[in-house]
MIDOSE-1310 file (N, C-alpha, C; in nm, 2 decimals, decimal comma, always signed):
residues 230
xxxx	+0,72/+2,07/+0,42/+0,73/+1,93/+0,29/+0,54/+1,90/+0,31; +0,50/+1,85/+0,20/+0,38/+1,76/+0,24/+0,40/+1,64/+0,17; +0,35/+1,53/+0,22/+0,36/+1,40/+0,16/+0,26/+1,37/+0,16; +0,20/+1,30/+0,06/+0,03/+1,23/+0,01/+0,00/+1,13/+0,05
xxxx	-0,04/+1,07/+0,10/-0,09/+0,96/+0,13/-0,19/+0,91/+0,05; -0,18/+0,80/-0,08/-0,38/+0,73/-0,08/-0,34/+0,55/-0,12; -0,41/+0,52/-0,01/-0,46/+0,36/-0,03/-0,55/+0,35/-0,15; -0,46/+0,23/-0,31/-0,57/+0,24/-0,40/-0,73/+0,19/-0,37
xxxx	-0,75/+0,19/-0,47/-0,97/+0,15/-0,41/-0,99/+0,05/-0,41; -1,08/+0,00/-0,36/-1,13/-0,13/-0,37/-1,09/-0,24/-0,52; -1,03/-0,30/-0,51/-0,90/-0,39/-0,65/-1,09/-0,58/-0,61; -1,07/-0,60/-0,71/-1,17/-0,70/-0,77/-1,16/-0,74/-0,62
xxxx	-1,06/-0,84/-0,58/-1,05/-0,91/-0,49/-1,06/-0,88/-0,28; -1,06/-0,75/-0,30/-1,17/-0,70/-0,17/-1,31/-0,73/-0,20; -1,35/-0,70/-0,31/-1,46/-0,66/-0,36/-1,55/-0,82/-0,31; -1,43/-0,91/-0,31/-1,48/-1,05/-0,30/-1,47/-1,13/-0,14
xxxx	-1,34/-1,02/-0,10/-1,28/-1,05/+0,06/-1,19/-1,13/+0,06; -1,11/-1,12/-0,02/-1,01/-1,26/-0,07/-0,86/-1,16/-0,04; -0,75/-1,25/+0,05/-0,63/-1,22/+0,09/-0,59/-1,14/-0,10; -0,48/-1,06/-0,13/-0,45/-1,09/-0,26/-0,29/-1,05/-0,25
xxxx	-0,23/-0,96/-0,17/-0,13/-0,96/-0,15/-0,07/-0,87/-0,29; +0,06/-0,96/-0,32/+0,15/-0,91/-0,47/+0,08/-1,04/-0,61; -0,05/-1,07/-0,57/-0,12/-1,07/-0,66/-0,21/-0,95/-0,75; -0,11/-0,95/-0,88/-0,16/-0,81/-0,96/-0,31/-0,81/-1,01
xxxx	-0,43/-0,81/-0,95/-0,57/-0,81/-0,90/-0,57/-0,63/-0,93; -0,68/-0,57/-1,04/-0,72/-0,46/-1,07/-0,86/-0,39/-0,98; -0,84/-0,26/-1,02/-0,98/-0,19/-0,92/-1,12/-0,24/-0,96; -1,21/-0,24/-0,91/-1,31/-0,29/-0,92/-1,40/-0,18/-0,95
xxxx	-1,56/-0,21/-1,02/-1,55/-0,03/-1,05/-1,54/+0,07/-0,90; -1,62/+0,03/-0,83/-1,67/+0,10/-0,64/-1,46/+0,12/-0,70; -1,40/+0,03/-0,68/-1,23/+0,11/-0,66/-1,20/+0,22/-0,74; -1,24/+0,17/-0,89/-1,21/+0,34/-0,98/-1,25/+0,39/-0,91
xxxx	-1,43/+0,43/-0,91/-1,52/+0,54/-0,82/-1,38/+0,60/-0,70; -1,39/+0,51/-0,67/-1,27/+0,59/-0,52/-1,19/+0,63/-0,58; -1,13/+0,57/-0,71/-1,02/+0,63/-0,76/-0,99/+0,78/-0,77; -1,08/+0,81/-0,87/-1,17/+0,91/-0,86/-1,21/+1,01/-0,80
xxxx	-1,32/+1,00/-0,69/-1,28/+1,09/-0,51/-1,17/+1,10/-0,50; -1,07/+1,05/-0,47/-0,93/+1,03/-0,48/-0,83/+1,19/-0,49; -0,93/+1,20/-0,68/-0,83/+1,32/-0,72/-0,93/+1,44/-0,70; -1,03/+1,41/-0,68/-1,15/+1,56/-0,67/-1,08/+1,56/-0,57
xxxx	-1,12/+1,47/-0,45/-1,09/+1,59/-0,32/-0,95/+1,70/-0,32; -0,88/+1,62/-0,38/-0,68/+1,66/-0,36/-0,73/+1,80/-0,49; -0,84/+1,82/-0,59/-0,85/+1,91/-0,63/-0,87/+1,99/-0,59; -1,02/+1,99/-0,49/-1,04/+2,04/-0,37/-0,99/+2,15/-0,28
xxxx	-0,91/+2,02/-0,23/-0,81/+2,11/-0,13/-0,70/+2,22/-0,21; -0,70/+2,16/-0,37/-0,59/+2,25/-0,41/-0,44/+2,16/-0,36; -0,44/+2,08/-0,42/-0,29/+1,97/-0,37/-0,26/+1,89/-0,47; -0,13/+1,96/-0,50/-0,05/+1,92/-0,68/+0,06/+1,86/-0,62
xxxx	+0,09/+1,74/-0,66/+0,17/+1,68/-0,58/+0,31/+1,74/-0,71; +0,42/+1,75/-0,73/+0,54/+1,75/-0,79/+0,60/+1,63/-0,84; +0,58/+1,52/-0,77/+0,59/+1,38/-0,79/+0,46/+1,31/-0,74; +0,47/+1,15/-0,81/+0,41/+1,03/-0,74/+0,42/+0,91/-0,70
xxxx	+0,47/+0,82/-0,64/+0,52/+0,73/-0,58/+0,46/+0,63/-0,61; +0,43/+0,52/-0,62/+0,32/+0,35/-0,66/+0,43/+0,26/-0,63; +0,35/+0,13/-0,64/+0,42/-0,07/-0,70/+0,40/-0,06/-0,78; +0,43/-0,19/-0,78/+0,46/-0,24/-0,89/+0,30/-0,29/-0,99
xxxx	+0,20/-0,30/-0,87/+0,09/-0,34/-0,88/+0,02/-0,24/-0,93; -0,05/-0,33/-1,09/-0,19/-0,19/-1,11/-0,30/-0,20/-1,02; -0,37/-0,25/-0,89/-0,46/-0,19/-0,84/-0,43/+0,00/-0,78; -0,27/+0,00/-0,75/-0,21/+0,10/-0,74/-0,19/+0,18/-0,82
xxxx	-0,16/+0,14/-0,94/-0,04/+0,21/-1,01/-0,17/+0,29/-1,10; -0,38/+0,18/-1,14/-0,46/+0,31/-1,24/-0,53/+0,35/-1,12; -0,54/+0,36/-0,91/-0,54/+0,49/-0,85/-0,48/+0,59/-0,87; -0,38/+0,62/-0,86/-0,26/+0,69/-0,92/-0,29/+0,77/-1,06
xxxx	-0,28/+0,66/-1,17/-0,34/+0,77/-1,27/-0,51/+0,74/-1,29; -0,62/+0,73/-1,19/-0,76/+0,81/-1,18/-0,71/+0,89/-1,09; -0,59/+0,91/-1,00/-0,67/+0,98/-0,92/-0,66/+1,13/-0,97; -0,47/+1,10/-1,07/-0,40/+1,29/-1,14/-0,47/+1,26/-1,29
xxxx	-0,54/+1,21/-1,27/-0,64/+1,28/-1,42/-0,75/+1,32/-1,45; -0,86/+1,28/-1,29/-0,89/+1,37/-1,25/-0,84/+1,51/-1,17; -0,77/+1,52/-1,11/-0,65/+1,65/-1,04/-0,62/+1,75/-1,16; -0,68/+1,66/-1,30/-0,58/+1,75/-1,42/-0,40/+1,80/-1,41
xxxx	-0,37/+1,63/-1,33/-0,19/+1,72/-1,32/-0,12/+1,52/-1,33; -0,15/+1,48/-1,53/-0,11/+1,37/-1,53/+0,02/+1,39/-1,61; +0,10/+1,58/-1,60/+0,19/+1,58/-1,62/+0,26/+1,53/-1,57; +0,30/+1,45/-1,43/+0,39/+1,50/-1,37/+0,50/+1,34/-1,40
xxxx	+0,64/+1,31/-1,30/+0,70/+1,21/-1,28/+0,66/+1,08/-1,27; +0,55/+0,93/-1,21/+0,53/+0,82/-1,16/+0,63/+0,77/-1,20; +0,71/+0,74/-1,07/+0,76/+0,61/-1,04/+0,74/+0,51/-0,97; +0,80/+0,45/-0,99/+0,72/+0,29/-0,96/+0,84/+0,16/-0,91
xxxx	+0,84/+0,11/-0,76/+0,90/+0,00/-0,73/+0,81/-0,04/-0,62; +0,88/-0,25/-0,61/+0,81/-0,35/-0,57/+0,86/-0,36/-0,42; +0,90/-0,22/-0,39/+0,95/-0,18/-0,24/+0,80/-0,14/-0,14; +0,73/-0,10/-0,27/+0,63/-0,03/-0,20/+0,52/-0,12/-0,27
xxxx	+0,47/-0,23/-0,27/+0,33/-0,37/-0,30/+0,29/-0,37/-0,15; +0,20/-0,36/-0,16/+0,13/-0,45/-0,08/+0,26/-0,57/+0,02; +0,20/-0,61/+0,14/+0,30/-0,73/+0,20/+0,26/-0,83/+0,09; +0,31/-0,97/+0,10/+0,31/-1,10/+0,06/+0,27/-1,19/+0,17
xxxx	+0,10/-1,28/+0,14/+0,02/-1,30/+0,18/+0,03/-1,45/+0,24; +0,16/-1,48/+0,17/+0,20/-1,61/+0,14/+0,07/-1,71/+0,11; +0,05/-1,81/+0,16/-0,01/-1,97/+0,15/-0,19/-1,84/+0,14; -0,16/-1,71/+0,21/-0,31/-1,74/+0,16/-0,36/-1,62/+0,04
xxxx	-0,26/-1,59/+0,05/-0,32/-1,56/-0,15/-0,42/-1,59/-0,22; -0,53/-1,51/-0,22/-0,59/-1,60/-0,32/-0,77/-1,65/-0,21; -0,72/-1,69/-0,14/-0,82/-1,74/-0,03/-0,88/-1,62/+0,05; -1,04/-1,66/+0,07/-1,17/-1,57/+0,15/-1,10/-1,59/+0,28
xxxx	-1,14/-1,44/+0,33/-1,00/-1,42/+0,49/-1,10/-1,52/+0,60; -1,21/-1,49/+0,57/-1,40/-1,62/+0,68/-1,36/-1,74/+0,65; -1,27/-1,79/+0,57/-1,24/-1,94/+0,51/-1,14/-1,91/+0,62; -1,08/-1,88/+0,58/-0,88/-1,85/+0,63/-0,88/-1,85/+0,80
xxxx	-1,03/-1,74/+0,84/-0,98/-1,70/+0,98/-1,06/-1,83/+1,08; -1,10/-1,96/+1,00/-1,20/-1,99/+1,06/-1,11/-2,16/+1,01; -1,06/-2,20/+0,93/-0,91/-2,26/+0,94/-0,79/-2,28/+1,04; -0,73/-2,14/+1,07/-0,66/-2,11/+1,13/-0,72/-2,10/+1,28
xxxx	-0,77/-1,98/+1,29/-0,81/-1,91/+1,47/-0,82/-1,80/+1,41; -0,90/-1,75/+1,52/-0,91/-1,61/+1,58/-0,77/-1,55/+1,62; -0,75/-1,64/+1,66/-0,60/-1,58/+1,72/-0,48/-1,52/+1,62; -0,45/-1,67/+1,54/-0,38/-1,62/+1,51/-0,39/-1,53/+1,34
xxxx	-0,49/-1,56/+1,31/-0,55/-1,45/+1,18/-0,54/-1,28/+1,25; -0,57/-1,34/+1,30/-0,53/-1,13/+1,41/-0,38/-1,06/+1,41; -0,38/-1,17/+1,47/-0,22/-1,17/+1,48/-0,12/-1,14/+1,38; -0,17/-1,21/+1,22/-0,14/-1,20/+1,11/-0,18/-1,08/+1,02
xxxx	-0,34/-1,02/+1,05/-0,39/-0,89/+1,02/-0,32/-0,84/+1,06; -0,30/-0,82/+1,21/-0,35/-0,65/+1,26/-0,15/-0,65/+1,36; -0,11/-0,71/+1,33/+0,00/-0,71/+1,44/+0,16/-0,70/+1,34; +0,25/-0,71/+1,45/+0,35/-0,68/+1,42/+0,48/-0,77/+1,31
xxxx	+0,51/-0,89/+1,36/+0,65/-0,98/+1,32/+0,53/-1,10/+1,32; +0,41/-1,14/+1,21/+0,37/-1,27/+1,23/+0,36/-1,26/+1,11; +0,45/-1,40/+0,99/+0,39/-1,34/+0,90/+0,27/-1,52/+0,84; +0,24/-1,48/+0,81/+0,13/-1,53/+0,74/+0,17/-1,73/+0,66
xxxx	+0,17/-1,88/+0,70/+0,23/-1,92/+0,64/+0,27/-1,89/+0,51; +0,32/-1,94/+0,44/+0,40/-1,94/+0,36/+0,40/-2,03/+0,20; +0,41/-2,02/+0,16/+0,36/-2,08/-0,01/+0,45/-2,11/-0,06; +0,40/-2,27/-0,11/+0,50/-2,38/-0,01/+0,46/-2,40/-0,17
xxxx	+0,61/-2,49/-0,24/+0,57/-2,49/-0,39/+0,50/-2,64/-0,47; +0,47/-2,74/-0,33/+0,45/-2,85/-0,32/+0,29/-2,86/-0,38; +0,25/-2,71/-0,34/+0,09/-2,64/-0,28/+0,03/-2,71/-0,45; -0,12/-2,76/-0,45/-0,10/-2,73/-0,63/-0,17/-2,62/-0,65
xxxx	-0,24/-2,54/-0,60/-0,28/-2,40/-0,65/-0,12/-2,31/-0,63; -0,03/-2,39/-0,67/+0,09/-2,24/-0,62/+0,10/-2,16/-0,78; +0,11/-2,22/-0,84/+0,09/-2,14/-1,00/+0,07/-2,05/-1,04; -0,08/-2,09/-0,96/-0,20/-1,95/-0,95/-0,20/-1,88/-0,88
xxxx	-0,14/-1,91/-0,72/-0,16/-1,79/-0,63/-0,02/-1,76/-0,62; +0,12/-1,79/-0,65/+0,25/-1,77/-0,71/+0,30/-1,76/-0,77; +0,20/-1,67/-0,91/+0,24/-1,66/-0,99/+0,41/-1,61/-1,04; +0,46/-1,67/-1,17/+0,60/-1,62/-1,18/+0,60/-1,51/-1,30
xxxx	+0,58/-1,40/-1,20/+0,56/-1,29/-1,28/+0,72/-1,24/-1,35; +0,71/-1,23/-1,48/+0,80/-1,16/-1,53/+0,98/-1,02/-1,47; +0,79/-0,98/-1,40/+0,83/-0,81/-1,37/+0,92/-0,82/-1,20; +0,97/-0,99/-1,21/+1,06/-0,93/-1,10/+1,14/-1,03/-1,06
xxxx	+1,16/-1,03/-1,21/+1,27/-1,11/-1,24/+1,46/-1,03/-1,23; +1,47/-0,97/-1,23/+1,54/-0,87/-1,20/+1,54/-0,83/-1,05; +1,48/-0,89/-0,96/+1,48/-0,80/-0,81/+1,52/-0,92/-0,72; +1,59/-0,90/-0,63/+1,65/-1,03/-0,54/+1,60/-1,05/-0,44
xxxx	+1,46/-0,98/-0,41/+1,33/-1,03/-0,35/+1,28/-1,10/-0,38; +1,24/-1,23/-0,35/+1,16/-1,31/-0,34/+1,08/-1,41/-0,33; +0,98/-1,29/-0,15/+0,90/-1,33/-0,03/+0,76/-1,46/-0,07; +0,83/-1,55/-0,01/+0,67/-1,64/+0,02/+0,58/-1,63/+0,11
xxxx	+0,62/-1,51/+0,18/+0,55/-1,47/+0,32/+0,60/-1,35/+0,36; +0,53/-1,24/+0,40/+0,58/-1,13/+0,47/+0,46/-1,11/+0,65; +0,58/-1,05/+0,75/+0,47/-0,99/+0,84/+0,46/-0,84/+0,80; +0,42/-0,74/+0,79/+0,40/-0,63/+0,89/+0,56/-0,53/+0,94
xxxx	+0,64/-0,63/+1,01/+0,79/-0,60/+1,04/+0,86/-0,59/+0,89; +0,86/-0,70/+0,84/+0,94/-0,75/+0,67/+0,88/-0,69/+0,55; +0,75/-0,61/+0,51/+0,69/-0,48/+0,48/+0,76/-0,36/+0,48; +0,75/-0,36/+0,61/+0,79/-0,15/+0,68/+0,97/-0,17/+0,65
xxxx	+1,06/-0,26/+0,65/+1,18/-0,32/+0,65/+1,24/-0,27/+0,51; +1,14/-0,30/+0,39/+1,17/-0,28/+0,23/+1,10/-0,12/+0,24; +1,00/-0,11/+0,32/+0,94/+0,09/+0,21/+1,01/+0,17/+0,38; +1,03/+0,17/+0,44/+1,11/+0,26/+0,53/+1,26/+0,24/+0,48
xxxx	+1,33/+0,15/+0,37/+1,46/+0,13/+0,33/+1,46/+0,29/+0,23; +1,36/+0,20/+0,16/+1,30/+0,27/+0,03/+1,24/+0,42/+0,01; +1,16/+0,45/+0,07/+1,15/+0,60/+0,17/+1,31/+0,68/+0,19; +1,42/+0,66/+0,24/+1,50/+0,75/+0,29/+1,59/+0,69/+0,13
xxxx	+1,56/+0,62/+0,09/+1,68/+0,58/-0,02/+1,59/+0,62/-0,17; +1,54/+0,64/-0,16/+1,46/+0,71/-0,29/+1,31/+0,87/-0,27; +1,24/+0,84/-0,17/+1,14/+0,94/-0,16/+1,19/+1,02/-0,09; +1,26/+1,04/+0,03/+1,27/+1,19/+0,09/+1,33/+1,24/-0,01
xxxx	+1,48/+1,18/-0,04/+1,55/+1,33/-0,11/+1,44/+1,36/-0,22; +1,35/+1,35/-0,32/+1,23/+1,36/-0,36/+1,20/+1,52/-0,31; +1,11/+1,44/-0,21/+1,09/+1,61/-0,04/+1,15/+1,64/-0,04; +1,27/+1,67/-0,02/+1,27/+1,75/+0,07/+1,40/+1,83/-0,11
xxxx	+1,38/+1,79/-0,18/+1,36/+1,91/-0,36/+1,26/+1,91/-0,37; +1,14/+1,86/-0,40/+1,05/+1,90/-0,47/+0,92/+1,95/-0,39; +0,96/+1,92/-0,27/+0,83/+1,99/-0,14/+0,75/+1,92/-0,10; +0,68/+1,88/-0,18/+0,55/+1,76/-0,23/+0,50/+1,65/-0,38
xxxx	+0,51/+1,57/-0,22/+0,48/+1,39/-0,34/+0,38/+1,31/-0,27; +0,35/+1,27/-0,41/+0,18/+1,16/-0,35/+0,28/+1,01/-0,34; +0,17/+0,95/-0,28/+0,24/+0,80/-0,25/+0,13/+0,69/-0,29; +0,06/+0,66/-0,37/-0,02/+0,53/-0,42/+0,03/+0,39/-0,38
xxxx	-0,02/+0,31/-0,25/-0,01/+0,24/-0,29/-0,03/+0,17/-0,16; -0,05/+0,10/-0,06/-0,15/+0,00/-0,04/-0,18/+0,01/+0,18; -0,26/-0,07/+0,15/-0,29/-0,06/+0,31/-0,24/-0,06/+0,47; -0,09/-0,19/+0,32/+0,00/-0,25/+0,47/+0,07/-0,20/+0,40
xxxx	+0,14/-0,15/+0,30/+0,31/-0,08/+0,26/+0,24/+0,12/+0,36; +0,15/+0,10/+0,36/+0,15/+0,26/+0,40/+0,09/+0,21/+0,55; +0,11/+0,07/+0,56/+0,03/+0,14/+0,78/+0,17/+0,17/+0,84; +0,31/+0,10/+0,73/+0,46/+0,08/+0,79/+0,47/+0,15/+0,76
xxxx	+0,45/+0,29/+0,62/+0,45/+0,42/+0,68/+0,46/+0,47/+0,77; +0,35/+0,52/+0,81/+0,27/+0,55/+0,90/+0,29/+0,50/+1,01; +0,29/+0,43/+1,01/+0,43/+0,35/+1,18/+0,49/+0,44/+1,21; +0,63/+0,44/+1,11/+0,75/+0,48/+1,10/+0,71/+0,64/+1,14
xxxx	+0,65/+0,73/+1,05/+0,60/+0,92/+1,06/+0,51/+0,91/+1,24; +0,50/+0,85/+1,22/+0,42/+0,82/+1,36/+0,41/+0,82/+1,48; +0,50/+0,72/+1,43/+0,65/+0,66/+1,56/+0,56/+0,61/+1,65; +0,46/+0,48/+1,63/+0,38/+0,39/+1,63/+0,45/+0,30/+1,71
xxxx	+0,42/+0,27/+1,76/+0,49/+0,11/+1,87/+0,40/-0,04/+1,76; +0,51/-0,14/+1,80/+0,43/-0,23/+1,73/+0,32/-0,29/+1,82; +0,37/-0,23/+1,97/+0,20/-0,28/+2,04/+0,07/-0,28/+1,94; +0,10/-0,07/+1,92/-0,04/-0,03/+1,88/-0,04/-0,03/+1,75
xxxx	+0,02/-0,09/+1,63/+0,05/-0,11/+1,50/-0,13/-0,13/+1,48; -0,16/-0,23/+1,55/-0,28/-0,21/+1,50/-0,39/-0,13/+1,57; -0,39/-0,02/+1,56/-0,45/+0,08/+1,54/-0,46/+0,12/+1,46; -0,39/+0,18/+1,34/-0,38/+0,22/+1,26/-0,52/+0,20/+1,12
xxxx	-0,56/+0,25/+1,10/-0,68/+0,20/+0,93/-0,66/+0,28/+0,88; -0,60/+0,22/+0,73/-0,59/+0,35/+0,60/-0,70/+0,30/+0,54; -0,77/+0,35/+0,48/-0,95/+0,37/+0,40/-0,90/+0,38/+0,27; -0,98/+0,29/+0,23/-0,94/+0,30/+0,05/-0,96/+0,46/-0,01
xxxx	-0,87/+0,47/-0,09/-0,90/+0,64/-0,17/-0,89/+0,71/-0,08; -0,89/+0,70/+0,01/-0,91/+0,80/+0,14/-0,75/+0,87/+0,14; -0,69/+1,04/+0,06/-0,61/+1,09/+0,11/-0,59/+1,17/+0,19; -0,44/+1,13/+0,26/-0,40/+1,14/+0,40/-0,26/+1,21/+0,37
xxxx	-0,30/+1,34/+0,42/-0,17/+1,48/+0,39/-0,08/+1,52/+0,53; +0,04/+1,49/+0,54/+0,13/+1,50/+0,61/+0,19/+1,65/+0,62; +0,18/+1,72/+0,64/+0,29/+1,87/+0,61/+0,42/+1,78/+0,79; +0,56/+1,87/+0,71/+0,62/+1,79/+0,75/+0,74/+1,89/+0,77
xxxx	+0,83/+1,84/+0,86/+0,99/+1,93/+0,91/+1,04/+1,86/+0,76; +1,08/+1,88/+0,75/+1,32/+1,88/+0,74/+1,32/+1,75/+0,78; +1,31/+1,74/+0,96/+1,36/+1,66/+1,03/+1,22/+1,56/+1,05; +1,13/+1,58/+0,93/+1,00/+1,49/+0,98/+0,93/+1,46/+1,07
xxxx	+0,94/+1,55/+1,09/+0,82/+1,60/+1,26/+0,75/+1,64/+1,20; +0,59/+1,62/+1,25/+0,49/+1,60/+1,20/+0,41/+1,77/+1,24; +0,38/+1,81/+1,14/+0,33/+2,00/+1,17/+0,18/+2,00/+1,21; +0,14/+1,88/+1,05/-0,01/+1,84/+1,10/-0,04/+1,73/+1,00
xxxx	-0,19/+1,69/+1,00/-0,25/+1,57/+0,92/-0,35/+1,61/+0,88; -0,43/+1,58/+0,78/-0,53/+1,62/+0,75/-0,55/+1,50/+0,68; -0,71/+1,41/+0,68/-0,71/+1,33/+0,60/-0,86/+1,32/+0,51; -0,88/+1,32/+0,45/-0,98/+1,46/+0,27/-1,07/+1,34/+0,27
xx	-1,16/+1,23/+0,36/-1,28/+1,16/+0,36/-1,37/+1,15/+0,24; -1,38/+1,09/+0,17/-1,47/+1,05/+0,07/-1,57/+1,04/+0,07
């Protein structure tokens, strides 16, 4: 079985060094180029997934669309789920990363960004910027999960649930599946696949627009891992 992971290309807020989380920000021009290159790399490696999964966020959706177009493989079904969203960064969404580090200190900043079970401060409704940094997006009205912030542990729980509930059955049947998602949702999945402990999760790096291919047994043992660099 082949599982292809692609982190979305650079977003407009990545380019501004802002925390994004569940805010629906699009790709930057560089991010669009990274997505195109991801499709080229898949084509050069002759990797043609039978199905694609992505999140509810357009930076991941558009990365999948651009990569599949470049691959010449736009006919396959694309399944979207909020469970593949980026982690919710709470009060830090929309804030400059360096300013957050200065305000909260290096220790908490790194515990949130690279740790496992430390969430950022939640965004409160009393915050004067609440509506701009926690938009009432109608696409989430029918789901029963409305976080105010998430740790990587929280993110992992929803991602791994969805992996077993929806992705693995398709992987077992179709043998080749692509996931276009986000830094932390993919870190959570890689942590599971590679059996990385919470103490070592800080070592996981997922570059933007870089296809990662896992060849797996039906028991999810890794036979091979290949990274197709930009």
